[in-house]
N, C-alpha and C positions, 0 to 999 in steps of 0.2 A: 495342635497349635491353635490358640485362641484367635479370634478376629483381630484383637488388638496387637498380638504378637505377629500376625500375618502382616498387618499394616506396617509395623516397625521394620520387619524384614524387607518388605517391599521398598520403603523409603531408603533404607541402607543400600540395597542391591543396586538401585537406580540412582543414588546419590541425588535425590530430588532436593533436599535442603539439609543443612547442618542444625544441630540442636541449638547452636548459638544464633541462628538466623531469626530475623523478625519476619512474620508472615502475615500478610493482609488477606482475610478470607472474604470472598464475594459471598455474602450471606443473604439469601432470600427469606430465611425463616422455615424453609421446607425441610423435610426429613433428611435429605442428602447433605445440605450445608450444615445442619445442626449436628449431625453425626460427625462430620469433619471437625467441627468446633470442639466437640467432646473428645475426639481422639487426640487433638493437638493439646488440649488442656490437660489430659491424662499424661501426655508426653512432656508437659511443662515447657512448651515452646511459647515464646512471646508472640501474641497475635493481636490483630485489630479486626474489626467487622465493618464491612462496607455494604451499604444497602442502597439500591437504585430504585426509586419510586416512579413506576411508569404512569401513574395516575390513571389506573384502570379499574375495572370491576366494581363500579359504583362505590368507590371509597375503600374497597377491601385492600387495595395495595398500601393505602395509608395505615390501615390497621396492622398489616403485616410488618410494616416498618416500625410501628410502635412496639410490636412484640420483640423484634431484634434489638431495638434500643433499650427496652426494659431488661432484657437478658444481659446486655452488655454492661449496663449500669450496675446490675445486681452482682456481676462477676468482676467488676472493676477492669473492663476491657475497653479500650479506646473504640469509639463508634463514629462512622462517617456516613453522611446521607446526602443524596442529590435527588431532586424532584424535577421531572420533565414530562410535560403533557404531550406524548407522542401522537395521539390521535388528532389533537389540535394542529400540531405542526405538519402532519400529513395532509390535513384538509387545506392548510395554507400553502402547501408545496414548498416548504423550507427544509425538507429533509434530503439526505443523499440517496435515499431508496423510497420507492413507493410501497414497499413491503413492511408491514408493522413489525414482524418478528426480526427481520434483518436490520431494520432501523434501531430496534431496541437493543440488539446485540452490539451494534457499532457504538451506540451511545454509552452503553454499560462499560465496555472495555475502555473507551476514552476517559470515563470517570475514574475507573480503577488505575489506569496508567498514570493519570494526573496525580493521584494520591501517592504513587511511588515517587514521583518527582518532588512532591512537597513534604514528604514524611520519610523517616529512615526505615522503610521496609525493604526487605530483599526480594520478596516474591509475592505474587498474587496467586492465591489458591482457589480453585473452583471445585464444586462437589460432583463433577461428572464421574460416572461409573461405567462398567462394561456394557450395560444395557444402552446407555446414552451413546457410547461409541458405536455400537452396532446400528442404533437408530441413525446416526450420521452417516455411516457407511451406505445403508440402504437409500437414505435420502439423496446422497451424492450420486450413487449408482443410477438412480432414476433421472438424474440431470446430466448424464453422460460426462461425469467428472473424470479427470485424468487420474494418474497414479496417486497423487497427493491427497486427492479427495477420498481415495479408497483407504487412507490410513485411518479413517473415522476421525477420532479426536486425539491429537498428539499428547503424549504423556507430559512433554515439556517443550515450550517454544518461547524463546526469549526469557522473559521474567514471569511467564504464566505456567504454573504447575497444576497437575490433576492427580492428587495423592490417592483418590478413591478408585482409580482404574484397576486396582487389585481386587475389587469387589463387584459382584453382581447386585442388582436391585434387591434380590431376595436376602442376600447376606447383610445389606445395609438395614433392611426391615428387622432382621433377627437381632442385630446389634441395638437397634433403637428399642426393641421390645425388652431385651435383656436389661438394659440400663435406664429404661423409662425416659427416653429422650423426649422432651416436649418439643413440638414443632407445629407449624400451621399446615393447612391443606389448601392448595390452590386448585379450586374447582375448574379453572380455565384449562388445566392440563388434561381434563377429560373431553374437552371440545374436539370432536372428530372433524370439524371443519378445517382445522390445521393439519397439514399433511403430516407433520412430525408426530402429532398426536395419534393420528390414524395408524402410522407405522408402529408406534409404541403399543397401541392397545389391540390391533388386529393382526398385523404381519408377524411381529415378534412372538406373540404367544403361540401361534401356529408353528413357528420354527422350533420353539422350545418343546412342544408336544411331539414333534418329529424326533428330537434328539435331546435328552436331559442335559447333555453337555455342550449343546450347540453354542451358547454364549462364550464359554471358556475357549472353545475351539476357534470360533470366529475372531476372538480377541487375539489369539496366537497368530492367526493368519494375517491380521492387520499389523502385528509387530513385524512379520516377515516382510510385508509390503513396505513398512516404514524403513526398514534396514536397507532394502533394495533402493528406495528412493534416496536415501542418504548417500549411497554409493554412486548412483547416477548423478546426483548434484555435484559430487566431488569431481567426477570425470568431466562434467560440463564446465565447471569452474576452471579445471585445468586446460581444457581446450580454449576457453575464452582468453585465459591469460597468455597463451601461446600465440593465438592467431588474431583476436579481435583487438583493434586499435581504438582507444577511447580519447577523443578530443572534445570534451563537453562544449556544446550540447550534442555532439555527434559520436555515433559508433560506426566504425568501418569494419564490415564483416566480409572476408574474402569469399566471393561466390564459387570459384572453381574449388577451393579447398573444402568449403561447406558441401558442395554437391558430391565430392569424392568420399565424404564420410559415410559410413555404413548405415547411420541412422540420421540423415540430414533433417528430416521433418521433426523428429523428437528434439534434436539439438537446437534447431532454430526456435521451436515453440518455447523452450525453456529460457532462451536468451530474450525473446520478445514479449513473453507473457507478462512481466512486470509493467509493460507499456500498453496492456489490454488489447494486444492482437489476438484474434481467435484462430482456430485451427483452419478454418476455410481461407482466411487470409494468408496463412502460412503456406498452404498448398498452392495458392495463387502465385506467391512470390517464387516458389520453387518451380513452378510450371511455366513461367514466362521467361523470355530471353531478350525482348526488345529493350534497348536502352531508353531511360526516360520514364518508365512506368512508375507510377506513384500510388502508394497504398496507405491509407490513413486510419488511425485509431483515435480514440478521444484523448490520448496522452502523447502520441508521437506520429511522425510521418516517416515512411520508408521510401527511399528513391533507389531504383535500379540503375546503376551506372555501368561502365564497360566491365570492370573487374570487381567492383564492390557493391554490396548492398549497404547503403548509407541510411542510418536511422537518426532522426532529429527528435530530441526530447522537447515537447512543447513547454514543459514546466520549467525548464532551465531559462534563467533570465538572460536574454540576449543583450548584454551590454559589453562595451569594450573592457578587456582585462587590464589595459594600461590606461593611465590618465594623461590627457592632453590639454594644452592650453592654446587659444587662438590669439593672434596678435594682428593689428591693422596699423600700418604706417604709410606716410606719403613718400617714403624713400624706398627704393628696391632693396630687399634683404638679400643676404648671402644664401639662405636656405631656400628650399623649394617654396614656391609662393603662387598665389592666384591674383589676377587683377579683378578688382570689384569696383562698383559704382561708389562714389564718395558718400552717397546718401545712406549706404548700408552701415549699420553699427553692430558692435559685437553682441549687444542685447537681443538682436534679431536672429542670431545664428546658434546652431547646436551641432554637436558631433553625435552621430547616431548610425544606426543600421537602416537598411531599406525598409520602406513601408509601401504597401499597395497604393498606387496613385502618384508616386513620385515621378517627377519629370525634370528634364534639363532644357534650358533655353539656349537656342542657337540663332545665328543670323537669319536662317531660313525658317525659324519657327521652333516650337517646343517638340520634344520627343520623350515618350514614356520611358522610364528607366528599364522597365521589363523588356522592351524592344532593344534598348541599348545594350543590356546585359547579353541578349541573344547575339547581337552583332559582335560584341567583344569576346564571345565564347566563354561566358561566365556561367558555370552550372547552377542549378537550382540551389544546391547546398552552399556553394561559395558566395552567391549573391547575398546571402543572409549574414555572411561574415565580414563583407567589405565595409569599410568605414566611409561615411559620407559627411560632408559639411552641407547643412540644409538651412534654408530660410523657409520655414513651414514646409510645403510640399515641393518647392523649387530646389533642386540639387545644384549647388555651385561647383562642387568638387567631389568626384569619386576618387578617393585617395589612391594613388598609385596607378590609376587607369584613365582617367578622363577629366578635363577641366572645362568649365563653361567660362571662356575668356571674355572679359570686358575690355575692349580695344581702345577706348577713348584715351586721349592724351592725359586728361586729368584724373585718371584712375588712381585709386589707393591700392595698396598691396596687402594681401591677407596671407599669413603664414601660420603653420602649425607646429608646435613644439611638444615633444614627449616629456612628461614630467617623471623623473626618477623617483 
């Protein structure tokens, strides 16, 4: 079987894409992506080329982009390019990560995904192969990654496909030599100062020297891990659907049911991992029993209550789901109302949730809402859901719980109406 036939068989067996699909190739101009371009052109698949210029290597990244552009124009292939000075952004502190390679990866995929939204492509294809997959496995293993990290590189995730995972690096080189595939050489890939390059050029060659078939065997092992991960995810999703109650921005996880599960740590880690809780925090949650314990990540807060672990999503916009209108009159209304001073106008009032520093004014003085909530036995979770009528930081009415009454005879009446 030729390498091209092997490629076609791999695509068909894994149903990566159909011949009628349009595929956007993430093309650096290197040997891997240019071999992928040639394979798809031979297959007569409709493709586009996307190049991300990192503005590196003293202008070499610009030259690489010109190479990809010229190839695309010569072969009448749509070409897309984005330029971003990552080193400059890192110095200015405007990136999501302090690591160059991680930042570059995030920005590349953001660019590729934006092209999917703007143009009629079905998939993004990258030139990752079996050596890349093993490199990622070893890299993730050195970082104490969980089972998903040990999949290496996934064959397909969302709209991203890796058709060259059927090949080793050596097989790609053989194909390029056979068909005289033009490509550029990125010398930064030889810089052992990058951990991935060190793995690629020192660790993996030693493993191949130990066993000629090590790459293929390792790739099959990662397939098995991926299959098991898929099963675990299915089981976790089934447990969540049965036991976890979702009331955005809150998740209610039953503690007793969780602790009776044969793998509570694994289960809770997968539920909370999207909210950036780490394994140490998971162990803390399962190891404590006192009510009121609070554990915080950068994306959410967990509260241990009597029977539930309650997680609050920080990114969820905490605004009332229903719409309300306020009314002021000098005659007593039939609905629930609040007496207010005549000097207070509607433009001074807002309906909102609790903010730190909020207080209520009483005849004996003011009281912080935080203390008032404790007296009214309102939990940390519930206090963020309660609706308030506020005049800046002064709370006039905790809807359904407490009023700050104005007792003067010339008071006006404030009422609230739900808008259907």
